[in-house]
C-alpha positions as CSV (number, residue, x, y, z in Angstrom):
1,M,-37.1,13.1,-9.1
2,M,-33.4,13.2,-9.3
3,E,-31.4,16.1,-8.8
4,L,-28.3,16.7,-10.4
5,K,-25.8,19.0,-9.3
6,R,-22.0,18.5,-10.3
7,I,-19.1,18.8,-8.3
8,V,-15.5,18.3,-9.6
9,G,-12.4,17.7,-7.3
10,M,-8.9,16.3,-7.4
11,G,-8.9,12.6,-6.2
12,L,-5.8,11.1,-4.7
13,V,-5.4,8.3,-6.9
14,A,-2.4,5.9,-6.5
15,G,-0.8,3.6,-9.0
16,M,0.3,0.2,-7.8
17,C,3.5,0.5,-6.1
18,W,5.3,-1.4,-3.7
19,L,8.9,-2.4,-2.8
20,G,11.1,-4.4,-5.0
21,T,9.6,-7.6,-6.5
22,S,7.9,-9.9,-4.1
23,V,8.4,-12.1,-1.2
24,G,7.4,-15.1,-3.3
25,A,9.3,-13.7,-6.3
26,C,12.4,-13.2,-4.4
27,A,12.2,-16.9,-3.1
28,Q,11.9,-18.7,-6.6
29,E,14.7,-21.1,-7.5
30,V,16.3,-20.0,-10.7
31,E,16.8,-22.7,-13.7
32,T,20.2,-24.1,-14.2
33,D,21.4,-23.7,-18.0
34,T,24.4,-23.0,-19.8
35,N,23.7,-19.3,-20.0
36,V,23.7,-18.9,-16.2
37,V,26.8,-18.7,-13.8
38,E,26.5,-18.1,-10.1
39,E,29.0,-16.6,-7.8
40,Q,28.5,-16.4,-4.1
41,I,29.4,-13.2,-2.6
42,Q,28.4,-10.8,0.5
43,V,26.2,-8.2,0.4
44,E,28.9,-5.2,0.5
45,A,30.3,-6.6,-2.9
46,M,27.0,-5.9,-4.6
47,A,27.7,-2.1,-4.7
48,D,30.2,-0.4,-7.3
49,S,30.9,2.1,-4.5
50,T,29.8,2.7,-1.2
51,V,28.4,6.1,0.3
52,S,30.9,7.5,2.6
53,E,30.2,8.1,6.2
54,A,31.2,11.5,6.4
55,L,28.9,12.5,3.5
56,V,25.7,10.9,5.3
57,R,26.8,12.5,8.5
58,E,26.7,16.1,6.8
59,R,23.7,15.7,4.6
60,L,21.8,14.5,7.8
61,A,22.9,17.4,9.8
62,K,21.5,19.9,7.0
63,L,18.4,17.9,6.7
64,E,17.7,18.0,10.5
65,N,14.7,20.1,11.3
66,I,12.2,19.4,14.3
67,I,12.8,15.7,14.5
68,P,16.2,14.4,15.3
69,L,18.1,12.7,12.3
70,R,21.2,11.0,14.0
71,Y,23.8,9.0,12.2
72,H,23.7,5.4,12.9
73,K,25.5,2.5,11.2
74,V,21.9,0.8,10.5
75,T,20.9,4.0,9.0
76,H,23.9,4.1,6.8
77,Q,23.4,0.4,5.7
78,F,19.8,1.1,4.7
79,V,20.8,4.0,2.7
80,E,23.1,1.8,1.0
81,Y,20.5,-0.8,0.6
82,F,18.1,1.3,-1.2
83,I,20.8,3.0,-3.4
84,Y,22.3,-0.2,-4.8
85,R,19.9,-3.2,-4.0
86,K,16.4,-1.6,-4.1
87,P,16.7,1.6,-6.1
88,S,13.2,0.8,-7.7
89,F,11.4,1.4,-4.2
90,V,12.8,4.9,-4.1
91,K,12.0,5.5,-7.6
92,R,8.3,4.4,-6.8
93,M,8.0,6.6,-4.0
94,L,9.2,9.6,-6.0
95,E,6.6,8.7,-8.6
96,Q,3.8,8.2,-6.2
97,M,4.4,11.3,-3.7
98,H,2.5,13.5,-5.5
99,L,-0.5,11.9,-4.8
100,Y,-0.4,11.9,-1.0
101,F,2.4,14.5,0.1
102,P,0.0,17.3,-0.3
103,L,-2.6,15.7,1.8
104,Y,0.1,14.8,4.4
105,E,1.5,18.2,4.5
106,Q,-1.7,19.7,4.8
107,M,-2.9,17.7,7.9
108,L,0.7,18.0,9.4
109,E,0.5,21.8,9.4
110,K,-3.3,22.0,10.6
111,H,-1.9,19.7,13.6
112,G,0.9,21.6,13.9
113,M,3.6,18.8,13.6
114,P,6.8,18.1,11.9
115,R,6.5,18.1,7.9
116,E,9.0,15.5,7.7
117,L,6.7,13.0,9.3
118,K,5.3,12.6,5.8
119,F,8.1,10.1,5.0
120,L,6.9,7.6,7.9
121,S,4.2,6.3,5.6
122,L,6.8,5.3,3.1
123,I,8.2,2.5,5.3
124,E,4.8,1.8,6.9
125,S,3.1,1.0,3.5
126,G,5.1,2.1,0.7
127,L,2.5,4.6,-0.2
128,N,-0.1,1.7,-1.0
129,P,-3.5,2.9,0.5
130,R,-4.6,-0.9,0.1
131,I,-1.9,-2.9,1.8
132,I,-2.6,-5.1,4.7
133,S,-0.3,-7.0,6.7
134,Y,-0.6,-10.7,7.7
135,A,-1.4,-9.2,11.2
136,G,-4.3,-7.2,10.0
137,A,-2.9,-3.7,9.9
138,G,-4.3,-1.9,6.9
139,G,-3.9,1.5,4.8
140,L,-1.1,4.1,4.5
141,W,-0.5,4.4,7.9
142,Q,-1.2,0.6,8.9
143,F,-3.9,1.0,11.5
144,M,-5.0,-2.3,13.3
145,P,-8.8,-2.7,13.3
146,A,-9.3,-2.0,16.9
147,T,-7.1,1.1,16.8
148,G,-8.8,2.2,13.7
149,R,-12.0,2.2,15.3
150,E,-10.8,3.9,18.5
151,Y,-9.9,6.8,16.0
152,G,-13.2,6.9,14.3
153,M,-12.6,4.9,11.2
154,K,-15.6,2.9,10.1
155,Q,-15.4,-0.9,9.5
156,N,-18.0,-3.5,8.3
157,D,-18.4,-5.8,5.6
158,Y,-18.6,-3.1,2.9
159,I,-16.4,-0.3,4.2
160,D,-13.1,-0.1,5.8
161,E,-12.2,3.7,6.5
162,R,-8.6,2.7,7.3
163,F,-7.9,2.5,3.5
164,D,-9.4,5.9,3.2
165,P,-6.2,8.2,2.6
166,V,-7.8,11.2,4.2
167,K,-9.4,9.7,7.2
168,S,-6.4,7.4,8.0
169,T,-3.9,10.3,7.5
170,E,-5.9,12.5,10.0
171,A,-5.9,9.6,12.4
172,A,-2.3,9.1,12.3
173,C,-1.8,12.8,13.0
174,V,-3.9,12.6,16.3
175,Y,-2.1,9.5,17.3
176,L,1.4,10.6,16.5
177,K,0.6,13.7,18.4
178,R,-0.8,12.0,21.3
179,L,2.2,9.8,21.5
180,H,4.6,12.8,21.5
181,R,2.6,14.2,24.3
182,A,3.0,10.9,26.0
183,F,6.9,10.5,25.7
184,G,8.0,14.0,25.0
185,D,10.3,13.0,22.1
186,W,9.7,12.2,18.6
187,E,12.0,9.3,18.1
188,M,10.2,7.8,21.0
189,A,7.1,8.5,19.6
190,L,8.1,6.8,16.5
191,A,9.3,3.6,18.2
192,A,5.8,3.7,20.1
193,Y,3.7,4.0,16.7
194,N,5.9,0.7,15.4
195,V,5.5,-1.4,18.5
196,G,3.0,0.3,20.8
197,P,3.4,2.7,23.9
198,G,3.0,-0.3,26.2
199,N,6.3,-2.2,24.8
200,V,8.1,1.4,24.9
201,K,7.3,1.8,28.4
202,R,8.3,-1.3,29.3
203,A,11.6,-1.1,27.5
204,M,11.9,2.1,29.6
205,R,11.3,0.2,33.0
206,R,13.9,-2.2,32.0
207,S,16.5,0.2,30.7
208,G,16.0,2.9,33.3
209,S,16.3,5.4,30.2
210,S,13.8,7.6,28.6
211,T,15.3,8.2,25.3
212,F,15.4,6.0,22.2
213,W,18.9,5.1,22.2
214,G,18.9,4.7,25.9
215,I,16.3,1.9,25.4
216,Y,17.5,0.7,22.0
217,N,18.7,-2.7,23.2
218,F,15.6,-3.5,25.0
219,L,13.4,-2.9,22.3
220,P,12.3,-5.8,19.6
221,K,14.8,-5.8,16.7
222,Q,12.2,-4.5,14.2
223,T,11.5,-1.5,16.2
224,R,15.4,-0.8,16.8
225,H,15.8,-0.4,13.2
226,Y,12.3,1.5,12.7
227,V,13.8,4.7,13.6
228,P,16.9,4.3,11.2
229,Q,14.9,3.3,8.4
230,F,12.8,6.7,8.7
231,V,16.1,8.7,8.7
232,A,17.4,6.6,5.7
233,M,14.1,7.3,3.8
234,T,14.2,11.1,4.9
235,Y,17.8,11.1,3.2
236,L,16.9,9.4,0.0
237,M,13.9,11.5,-0.7
238,H,16.1,14.6,-0.6
239,Y,19.3,13.2,-2.2
240,H,18.2,10.7,-4.6
241,A,19.2,12.4,-7.6
242,D,22.9,12.5,-6.4
243,H,22.7,8.7,-6.1
244,G,21.1,8.6,-9.8
245,I,17.6,7.6,-9.0
246,F,15.0,9.3,-10.6
247,A,11.0,9.1,-11.5
248,E,10.3,7.8,-14.7
249,T,6.4,8.0,-14.6
250,P,5.1,10.2,-12.0
251,D,1.4,9.9,-11.1
252,Y,-0.8,12.9,-10.3
253,P,-4.4,13.2,-8.7
254,M,-7.3,12.4,-11.0
255,L,-10.2,14.7,-11.5
256,F,-13.5,13.2,-10.0
257,D,-17.2,13.9,-9.8
258,T,-19.3,12.8,-6.5
259,I,-22.4,10.8,-6.3
260,Q,-24.7,10.1,-3.3
261,V,-25.9,6.8,-2.9
262,S,-28.7,5.4,-0.6
263,G,-30.1,1.8,-0.7
264,Y,-28.7,-1.4,-2.2
265,V,-26.2,-1.0,-5.3
266,N,-24.3,-3.3,-7.4
267,L,-21.2,-1.7,-7.7
268,H,-19.9,-4.0,-10.5
269,T,-23.1,-3.4,-12.6
270,F,-23.0,0.4,-11.8
271,A,-19.3,0.9,-13.0
272,K,-19.9,-1.6,-16.2
273,L,-22.9,0.4,-17.3
274,S,-21.0,3.8,-16.6
275,N,-18.1,2.8,-18.6
276,I,-15.9,2.9,-15.5
277,S,-13.1,0.5,-15.2
278,L,-13.0,-1.2,-12.0
279,D,-9.7,-0.3,-11.2
280,E,-10.7,3.5,-11.7
281,F,-13.6,2.9,-9.5
282,Y,-11.6,1.5,-6.7
283,K,-8.8,3.8,-7.1
284,L,-11.2,6.7,-6.3
285,N,-12.9,4.5,-3.4
286,P,-10.5,2.6,-1.9
287,Q,-12.6,2.4,1.4
288,V,-15.0,0.1,-0.5
289,I,-14.3,-3.3,0.3
290,N,-17.4,-5.2,-1.6
291,T,-19.1,-5.5,-4.9
292,E,-22.0,-4.1,-3.5
293,L,-23.5,-1.7,-0.9
294,P,-26.3,-2.9,1.1
295,A,-29.9,-1.8,1.4
296,T,-29.3,0.0,4.7
297,T,-26.8,2.6,2.9
298,K,-28.0,6.2,3.6
299,E,-26.5,9.1,1.4
300,Y,-23.0,7.4,1.2
301,V,-20.7,9.6,-1.1
302,L,-18.7,7.8,-4.0
303,R,-16.4,9.2,-6.5
304,V,-16.6,8.9,-10.1
305,P,-14.0,9.9,-12.9
306,S,-14.9,13.2,-14.2
307,H,-14.5,11.9,-17.9
308,N,-17.2,9.2,-17.4
309,F,-19.8,11.9,-15.6
310,D,-21.4,13.3,-18.6
311,F,-22.2,9.5,-19.8
312,F,-23.4,8.7,-16.5
313,Q,-25.7,11.8,-16.2
314,E,-27.4,11.0,-19.7
315,N,-27.9,7.4,-18.9
316,R,-28.4,7.5,-15.1
317,L,-32.0,6.2,-15.3
318,A,-31.3,3.1,-17.1
319,I,-27.8,2.6,-15.3
320,W,-29.6,3.0,-12.1
321,D,-32.5,0.5,-12.8
322,S,-30.0,-2.2,-13.5
323,A,-27.4,-1.5,-10.5
324,T,-30.3,-1.3,-7.9
325,K,-32.0,-4.6,-8.6
326,S,-32.8,-5.7,-5.2
327,P,-35.6,-6.7,-2.8
328,F,-35.0,-3.1,-1.4
329,Q,-36.1,0.2,-2.9
330,S,-33.0,2.5,-3.4
331,R,-32.4,5.9,-4.8
332,M,-29.4,8.2,-5.6
333,L,-28.8,11.7,-5.9
334,L,-25.5,13.5,-6.9
335,A,-24.1,15.4,-4.3
336,T,-25.3,19.0,-3.8
337,N,-22.6,21.8,-3.4
338,G,-23.7,22.5,0.0
339,E,-22.8,18.8,1.2
340,E,-19.5,17.7,2.6
341,T,-17.8,15.1,0.5
342,T,-14.2,15.5,1.4
343,D,-14.1,12.7,4.0
344,S,-13.8,10.2,1.4
345,A,-10.7,10.3,-0.8
346,G,-9.2,8.1,-3.3
347,A,-6.4,5.7,-3.8
348,I,-6.2,2.1,-5.0
349,K,-8.3,-0.7,-3.5
350,K,-9.6,-3.5,-5.7
351,V,-12.3,-5.6,-3.9
352,G,-11.0,-9.4,-3.7
353,G,-7.4,-8.1,-4.2
354,L,-6.4,-6.6,-0.9
355,V,-2.5,-6.6,-1.2
356,A,-0.8,-8.8,1.6
357,A,2.5,-7.2,3.2
358,G,5.6,-9.5,3.5
359,D,6.8,-11.4,6.2
360,E,7.0,-9.0,9.4
361,N,8.8,-11.3,11.5
362,E,11.9,-11.1,9.6
363,D,13.8,-8.3,11.4
364,P,15.5,-5.5,9.1
365,E,19.1,-6.3,10.6
366,T,18.7,-9.6,8.9
367,I,17.4,-8.0,5.5
368,I,20.3,-5.8,5.3
369,T,23.2,-8.3,6.1
370,R,22.2,-11.4,4.3
371,Q,24.0,-12.8,1.4
372,T,23.3,-12.7,-2.1
373,R,24.0,-14.5,-5.0
374,K,25.8,-12.6,-8.2
375,M,24.4,-14.2,-11.2
376,Y,25.3,-13.5,-14.7
377,H,22.3,-14.2,-17.5
378,T,23.5,-14.2,-21.2
379,V,20.8,-12.7,-23.3
380,R,19.0,-14.9,-25.7
381,R,17.0,-14.3,-28.6
382,G,13.7,-12.9,-28.0
383,E,14.4,-12.1,-24.4
384,T,13.4,-8.6,-23.1
385,L,14.7,-6.9,-19.9
386,G,11.0,-7.4,-18.4
387,K,11.0,-11.2,-19.0
388,I,14.6,-11.6,-17.7
389,A,14.0,-9.4,-14.5
390,S,10.5,-11.7,-13.9
391,R,12.5,-14.9,-14.5
392,Y,14.8,-13.9,-11.6
393,G,12.1,-12.1,-9.3
394,V,13.7,-8.8,-9.5
395,D,12.5,-5.2,-10.7
396,T,13.4,-4.3,-14.3
397,Y,14.7,-0.9,-12.8
398,D,16.9,-2.7,-10.5
399,L,18.4,-4.8,-13.3
400,K,19.0,-1.9,-15.4
401,R,20.8,-0.1,-12.5
402,W,23.1,-3.1,-11.9
403,N,24.1,-3.3,-15.5
404,H,24.4,0.6,-16.0
405,L,21.5,0.5,-18.8
406,R,19.7,3.5,-20.0
407,G,17.4,2.3,-22.1
408,N,15.2,-0.8,-22.5
409,S,16.7,-2.5,-25.7
410,I,19.4,-5.3,-25.1
411,M,21.5,-7.2,-27.7
412,R,21.5,-10.8,-27.9
413,G,24.6,-12.4,-26.4
414,K,24.8,-9.3,-23.8
415,R,26.0,-10.7,-20.2
416,L,23.8,-9.4,-17.5
417,V,24.5,-9.3,-13.8
418,V,21.7,-10.2,-11.8
419,F,21.8,-10.1,-7.7
420,K,19.5,-12.2,-5.8
421,E,19.0,-12.6,-2.1
422,T,19.6,-16.0,-0.9
423,T,17.3,-16.0,2.1
424,K,13.6,-17.4,1.1
425,N,10.8,-15.1,1.9
426,A,13.0,-12.3,1.5
427,S,11.1,-9.2,2.3
428,A,11.6,-5.3,2.6
429,P,12.8,-3.8,5.7
430,A,10.4,-3.7,8.6
431,Q,6.7,-3.6,7.3
432,L,8.0,-3.0,3.7
433,A,6.4,-5.5,1.4
434,S,7.2,-6.3,-2.3
435,D,5.9,-5.9,-5.7
436,T,4.8,-9.7,-6.4
437,K,1.7,-9.2,-4.1
438,T,-0.2,-11.9,-2.5
439,K,-3.7,-11.3,-3.2
440,I,-6.7,-12.2,-0.8
441,K,-9.4,-13.4,-3.5
442,I,-12.1,-14.1,-1.0
443,R,-15.5,-12.5,-2.0
444,Y,-18.4,-12.6,0.6
445,H,-22.1,-12.0,0.5
446,R,-24.2,-10.9,3.5
447,V,-27.5,-12.8,3.3
448,Q,-30.4,-10.2,3.0
449,P,-34.1,-10.6,3.7
450,G,-35.6,-12.5,0.7
451,D,-32.1,-14.1,-0.3
452,T,-32.0,-17.9,-1.5
453,L,-29.1,-19.9,-2.5
454,S,-30.6,-19.8,-5.9
455,T,-30.6,-15.8,-6.2
456,I,-27.4,-15.5,-4.4
457,A,-25.6,-18.1,-6.8
458,E,-26.9,-16.4,-10.0
459,R,-25.7,-13.2,-8.8
460,Y,-22.3,-14.2,-8.5
461,G,-22.3,-16.5,-11.4
462,I,-21.7,-19.7,-9.4
463,N,-23.6,-23.0,-9.2
464,I,-25.6,-24.0,-6.0
465,S,-23.8,-27.2,-5.4
466,R,-20.2,-25.1,-5.5
467,L,-21.9,-22.4,-3.0
468,K,-22.7,-25.3,-0.7
469,K,-19.6,-26.6,-0.8
470,I,-17.3,-23.7,-0.2
471,N,-19.6,-22.8,2.8
472,R,-19.9,-26.1,4.0
473,L,-23.9,-26.0,4.0
474,K,-26.0,-29.1,4.4
475,G,-29.2,-27.9,3.6
476,N,-30.7,-25.2,1.2
477,T,-31.4,-22.8,3.7
478,V,-29.7,-19.6,4.7
479,R,-30.6,-16.9,7.3
480,K,-30.8,-13.4,7.1
481,G,-27.4,-11.9,8.2
482,Q,-25.5,-15.1,7.4
483,K,-21.9,-14.4,5.7
484,L,-21.3,-16.5,2.7
485,I,-18.2,-17.0,0.6
486,V,-19.1,-16.4,-3.0
487,G,-15.6,-16.5,-4.9
């Protein structure tokens, strides 16, 4: 008999935010026609004005708490980069911060660490819990698989807790605290978080110094600018309004209820019959990386939107009968009040759509000093700001800022300025990716006892010949535990 007890909580739900437009979009070639004029200029010429060094120095001195916020020319360049070239990134961080900053502040206070470390996640992941780098680092705090396992984050074909905001934030606090104890300096700890403690120790031996600025020239370029980026983002999250950057559509946590699942569950069937969109389901359960949970699942806690809970409760028997069609008997109980459910936190994670980060091999110094093309676009009949921004691979918000537009309406014949970076595969500063995301659309199925090619093909809506071809199968037999590509 199914026991039903309702628990309501606040989920950490992130909207899909990331820096600028994409790696791919920024590299697109612009069509040449009579309404486009190009002019080659230097990066510095993009801005109508620059931020004075004296002002940045003064403000950083006021902001400094525990972690040193030293002025550096690269920090200044990043401040101007985000003010004039990528204000859309700062805007998105302002819109998403309510989803994660309360969690970050709670965890940092629990571990007795500086509150300003919450800004580190901005340059790691752009507050996107489903981001994954080409090197394989994943989540808000960009843990590599081995490091994630070292800090207790479960990873298998169905669950990857590096994408869980609560567990990854707890792990990040423990790791950063460990690095600070090892190096005795927060700047050194941040560098070690980025490049690894072994590389920092190697730079210390080569330089004979034990301070960040002492080993600066002995670090990889990307790591040299990691600390200045952190300082720049700390500045911008405090003084964004003085530079005319504001949140337009802030996002807030979503109410959720919890359920406990044991046994096989087809998550897409469950969501469809419960009137829950897949986006909502994976926003609340970012650690789930498959379309199903296996028969070996035991009392796994999932979150569902509170506004769907009553419907689910009323129709749970029919829903569950369809969602658990499997060779294995399964059952589900709603979590009781005495059970711990806080280890699973929400954000975005769409199965088959992990967001790939930008080109991490390009160092930040190249990004902030590269040339751009200043382009003029004359608005034609039927065009919108969104369409024009998409054409040139830029963000609509940036396009509005460059042209001092307050609204979204534009008149036919108006001449717009568009700034476009010239280097292909342009990415954001160290580990920052962009908005046009490269999606990994591979889905897998782990063969269970009783599975055949026919039943697997039917489950995922593909024909057997296609299933055999993409998995390079010669015969019709599959073995238990075999991992098959199904889409």
